[in-house]
C-alpha positions in Angstrom: 112.7 110.4 74.6 110.8 108.6 77.3 109.8 110.4 80.6 109.3 108.9 84.1 106.9 110.5 86.4 106.5 110.5 90.2 103.2 111.5 91.8 103.0 112.5 95.5 99.2 112.2 96.1 97.3 114.0 98.8 93.6 114.7 99.2 93.6 118.1 97.7 96.8 118.5 95.6 99.1 116.1 93.8 102.8 117.1 93.3 104.2 116.0 89.9 107.8 115.4 89.0 109.0 114.5 85.5 112.4 113.1 84.8 114.2 112.4 81.5 117.8 111.1 80.9 118.6 111.2 84.6 117.4 114.9 85.1 114.3 116.5 86.3 112.7 118.4 83.4 109.6 119.7 85.1 107.9 119.8 88.4 104.5 121.2 89.4 101.2 120.4 91.1 97.7 119.7 90.1 94.3 119.1 91.9 94.0 115.5 92.9 91.7 114.5 90.0 92.9 111.8 87.7 91.4 113.5 84.6 93.2 116.7 85.3 96.4 114.9 86.0 96.1 113.0 82.7 95.8 116.3 80.9 98.9 117.7 82.6 100.9 114.5 82.0 100.0 114.4 78.3 101.2 118.0 78.0 104.4 117.8 80.0 105.3 114.1 79.3 103.8 112.9 76.0 106.1 109.8 76.0 105.6 108.8 79.6 106.9 105.3 80.3 106.1 104.9 84.0 103.9 106.9 86.3 104.6 105.9 89.9 102.7 106.7 93.1 102.5 105.1 96.5 99.7 103.1 98.1 97.2 105.2 100.0 93.5 106.0 100.4 93.3 107.3 96.7 95.5 104.7 95.1 92.8 102.4 93.8 90.9 105.3 92.3 94.0 106.8 90.7 95.2 103.5 89.3 92.0 102.6 87.5 91.3 106.1 86.4 94.8 106.7 85.0 94.8 103.3 83.4 91.5 104.0 81.7 93.1 107.2 80.3 95.7 105.0 78.6 98.5 106.0 80.9 101.1 103.6 82.4 100.2 103.9 86.0 102.1 101.9 88.6 101.3 101.7 92.3 104.2 100.8 94.6 104.4 99.8 98.2 104.6 102.9 100.5 106.7 101.0 103.0 109.4 100.1 100.5 109.3 103.6 98.9 109.7 105.3 102.3 113.2 103.8 102.7 114.4 105.7 99.6 112.3 108.9 100.2 113.6 109.3 103.7 117.1 109.8 102.4 116.2 113.3 101.3 117.5 116.0 103.7 114.1 117.7 103.8 110.7 115.9 103.9 108.5 117.8 101.4 105.8 116.8 98.9 108.0 118.1 96.1 111.0 116.0 97.2 108.8 113.0 97.6 107.6 113.4 94.0 111.2 113.7 92.9 112.1 110.6 94.7 109.2 108.6 93.2 110.2 109.8 89.7 113.7 108.7 90.4 112.5 105.2 91.5 110.4 105.0 88.4 113.5 105.8 86.2 115.8 103.3 87.8 113.1 100.7 88.2 113.9 100.2 91.9 110.4 99.6 93.3 108.0 96.8 94.0 104.7 97.1 92.2 101.5 96.4 94.1 98.6 94.5 92.5 95.6 96.9 92.7 92.3 95.3 93.4 89.5 95.4 90.8 86.4 97.6 91.3 84.1 94.7 92.1 86.4 93.3 94.8 86.7 96.7 96.4 82.9 97.1 96.4 82.6 93.7 98.2 85.3 94.7 100.7 83.6 98.1 101.3 80.2 96.3 102.0 81.9 94.0 104.5 83.6 96.8 106.2 80.5 98.9 106.4 78.5 96.0 107.9 81.2 95.4 110.5 81.2 99.0 111.5 77.4 99.1 111.9 77.6 96.0 114.0 80.2 97.6 116.2 78.1 100.7 116.6 75.0 98.6 117.4 76.9 96.7 120.1 78.3 99.9 121.7 74.8 101.4 121.8 73.3 98.4 123.5 76.1 98.4 126.0 75.5 102.1 126.7 71.8 101.5 127.2 72.5 98.7 129.7 75.1 100.9 131.6 72.8 103.9 131.8 69.9 101.9 133.2 72.1 100.2 135.8 72.5 103.6 137.4 68.8 103.5 138.3 68.8 99.9 139.4 67.3 98.6 136.2 69.2 95.5 135.1 68.4 94.5 131.5 68.3 90.7 131.3 70.4 88.8 128.8 69.0 88.8 125.3 69.6 90.3 121.8 67.5 91.6 119.0 63.8 91.9 119.7 64.3 90.4 123.2 66.6 93.2 124.2 64.2 95.8 122.8 61.3 94.4 124.7 63.2 94.1 127.9 64.4 97.7 127.8 60.9 99.1 127.1 59.3 97.0 129.9 61.8 98.3 132.4 61.5 102.0 131.6 57.7 101.9 131.2 56.0 104.5 133.4 59.3 106.4 134.1 58.8 109.4 131.9 62.1 111.0 132.8 64.1 107.9 131.9 62.1 107.3 128.7 63.1 110.6 127.3 66.7 109.6 127.6 66.7 105.9 126.8 64.1 105.8 124.0 66.1 108.0 121.5 69.1 105.7 122.1 66.9 102.6 121.6 65.4 104.0 118.4 69.0 104.7 117.1 70.0 101.1 118.0 67.0 99.7 116.1 67.8 101.8 113.0 71.5 100.8 113.0 70.5 97.2 113.5 68.1 97.4 110.5 70.8 98.9 108.2 73.3 96.2 109.3 70.8 93.6 108.5 70.3 95.1 105.0 74.0 94.9 104.3 74.0 91.3 105.6 71.2 90.4 103.1 73.2 92.0 100.3 76.2 89.9 101.1 74.2 86.8 101.2 72.6 87.6 97.9 76.0 88.3 96.3 77.5 85.1 97.7 74.7 83.1 96.2 75.6 84.4 92.7 79.3 83.8 93.1 80.8 80.4 92.3 83.9 80.9 94.4 81.8 82.0 97.4 79.5 78.9 97.0 82.6 76.7 97.0 84.0 78.3 100.1 80.6 78.2 101.9 80.6 74.4 101.4 83.3 74.3 104.2 81.7 73.8 107.6 81.7 77.1 109.6 82.2 79.4 106.6 79.4 81.8 106.0 78.7 84.5 103.4 80.8 87.2 105.1 84.0 85.1 105.4 83.5 83.7 101.9 83.0 87.1 100.4 86.0 88.6 102.3 88.3 85.8 101.2 87.2 85.8 97.6 87.6 89.6 97.4 91.1 89.3 98.9 92.3 86.6 96.5 90.3 87.7 93.4 92.0 85.1 91.1 94.0 82.0 92.1 96.4 82.6 89.2 97.7 85.6 91.1 99.6 83.2 93.4 102.3 80.8 92.3 101.9 78.6 95.4 99.4 78.1 98.2 102.0 79.3 100.7 102.0 82.7 99.0 98.3 83.2 100.0 99.3 83.3 103.7 101.9 85.9 103.0 99.4 88.0 101.1 97.0 87.9 104.0 99.8 88.8 106.5 99.7 85.4 108.2 103.4 84.5 107.8 105.7 84.7 110.8 108.4 87.4 111.1 112.0 86.2 111.0 115.2 87.6 112.4 118.5 86.2 111.4 122.0 87.6 112.2 125.1 85.4 112.5 124.2 82.5 114.7 120.9 84.0 115.8 117.9 82.8 113.8 114.4 82.8 115.2 110.8 83.4 114.1 108.3 85.7 115.7 104.7 86.6 115.5 102.7 86.8 112.3 103.6 89.9 110.3 100.0 91.2 109.8 101.3 93.1 106.9 98.1 93.1 104.8 95.0 95.1 104.2 93.1 93.4 107.0 91.8 90.5 105.0 93.6 88.0 107.3 91.5 89.0 110.3 88.8 86.5 111.1 85.3 87.9 110.4 82.4 86.5 112.4 79.0 85.9 110.8 76.0 87.2 112.7 72.3 86.7 112.0 69.6 89.3 112.5 66.1 88.3 113.6 
C-alpha cells in the first residue's frame, strides 16, 4: 500500500505525518536533516508516493537532497497550503504536518518548480552584492552626516574621490580621525568585497550564452542578465511569453464580483526577480 507524507519543516525539527488509506498511520519528528529524514521515511513509509512540504528557507535544500535520495519530494506553495491548514482548530506543527499529508493524499495542491543549484548560486551572488552595496552606501552617508556636525562638508564624489575628500578634511584633527577613519576603512573593505562579487558576475555572464544574448540589449548589464537568466532557467518552463510576467510578479491584480470588474497594481508575488537591479561600476 502506498503512503503519503507531510513534512512541517523548521530550522531545528521537522514534524512528519504518514497517511495510508485515508488514515494517519504514524506521526513523529526528526532533526531537520534530509539524510536523517530519508532514513525515517524509508523505515516508516517504504512505499511513499508523495512527500509534501511547503516553500520556505530550507525548501531548496530539502527538495534536492530528498530527490537525490530517490524519494518523491514535492514542494508546494505555502500561500495555497495555508488556506487548508488554517481550517484546523489548533495551529501546531503536528497539525500542519497532518494537513500537508492530507493534501498529498487527495492531490489538492499546486507544486512549485524548485530552482536548480546553479541558478540559486547566481541569485545568491547577486543578492550578496546588492547587500554589500547597500551597506557601502549607508556607511558613506553616515560618514558625511557625522562630519557635518563639525562643519566639514564632504564634496560630491564616489569611490577614490570620496576617500580622498574625507581624509583631506579630517587631516590634523586627531580626535575626529579616531572616529571617522575606522568607518572609512570599513567602507573601503566593503567596497572591495562588492567589487569582487561584481567581477565574479561579469566573468560568469561572459561564459553564459543566455547572458550574452541578454546583454546585447542596450542598457542590460551583467547583473540584470544574470538575475533574469537565473529566474527563467529554461524557456521551455513557460508555455507563452505572458507567463513570464506572472512568474516575475509583474501581472496586475484583478477583482471581479457581479458587475464590478477592475484591475489593480502588479501582484509582486514572486521571489524578488521582478525588481529592477541597477548595475554599478567600481573604480
